[in-house]
C-alpha positions, 0 to 999 in steps of 0.5 A: 881410183875413180868411182867408175873404175872401182865399179868396173873392177867390182863388176868384173870380179863378180863375173869371174866369181860367177863363172867359177861357181858355175863351172866348179859347183856343178861338178862338186854337186854331181860328185856329191849326188853320185856318192849319195846315190851310190850309198842308197843303191848299195843299201838297196842291193844288199837288201835285194840280195838277201831276199832274191832266189836264184837268177833266171838263166842268162840274166846278168846281175846289175851292180851299177853304183853299188859297194861290193868292197871285199866280196868274193866273185872268184870264177863267176860269170859277169859277161855283158853286165855292168859295174858302172860307178861301183866301189869294188876295193879289195874284191876277189875277181880271180878268173872271173868272166867280165867280157863285155862289161861296163866298168865306167868309174869303177874303183878296183883299188887293191882288187884281185883281177888275176886271170880275169877276162876283161876283153871288150870292156868299157873301163873309162875313168876306172881305178886299177891302182894296186890291182893284181892283173897277172895273166888278165886278158884286157884285149880291146878294152877302152880304158881312157882316163883310167889309172893303173899305178902300182898294178901287177901286170905280169902276163897281162894281154893289153892287145888293141886296148885303148889307153892313155899314152902316159899310162901305156908308157908307164905300164911298159916300165913293168911289162913282163911275162906271157899271157897263158891264155892268148900266148901274147907277151905283155910287152908286145901287147902294149907295143913297148 
């Protein structure tokens, strides 16, 4: 091997390494920064909740980048609010109104969303794994890049929801029931 070809191969290896670092490191740095910000926001949110009085009429809470794991939000109205980036594992949202909310990158793992109104929500890259979505209304929801693996969708209405085609096919395997609010069958709403 000549000195020139060794230098050329070394130079190409360095360029490849630099490209890898530039393309991978920012994503990891962003995830790390979001995690840190989420933790700080959760602490701030917990402190402010303990000192706040009642909310003004019409004022919606902001749960962006908070940790609400295990909380009880049963039957509450969160319409047009935001939970973007929140961690809401095992949280009780039964019969809550989340109409028009922003749910980008929310982690709902194991949450109870039975009977919830998720119509007109932006829920891209959200984690709905192992959630209870029985009788939920998810009409017009945008859920690209989201995961519904292991979710109970009996009676859920997905009419006009924007889902990844792979998720839609997988959801069709378990689709059954009729939504008690809209009267639409889950299979029909998913176009199975």
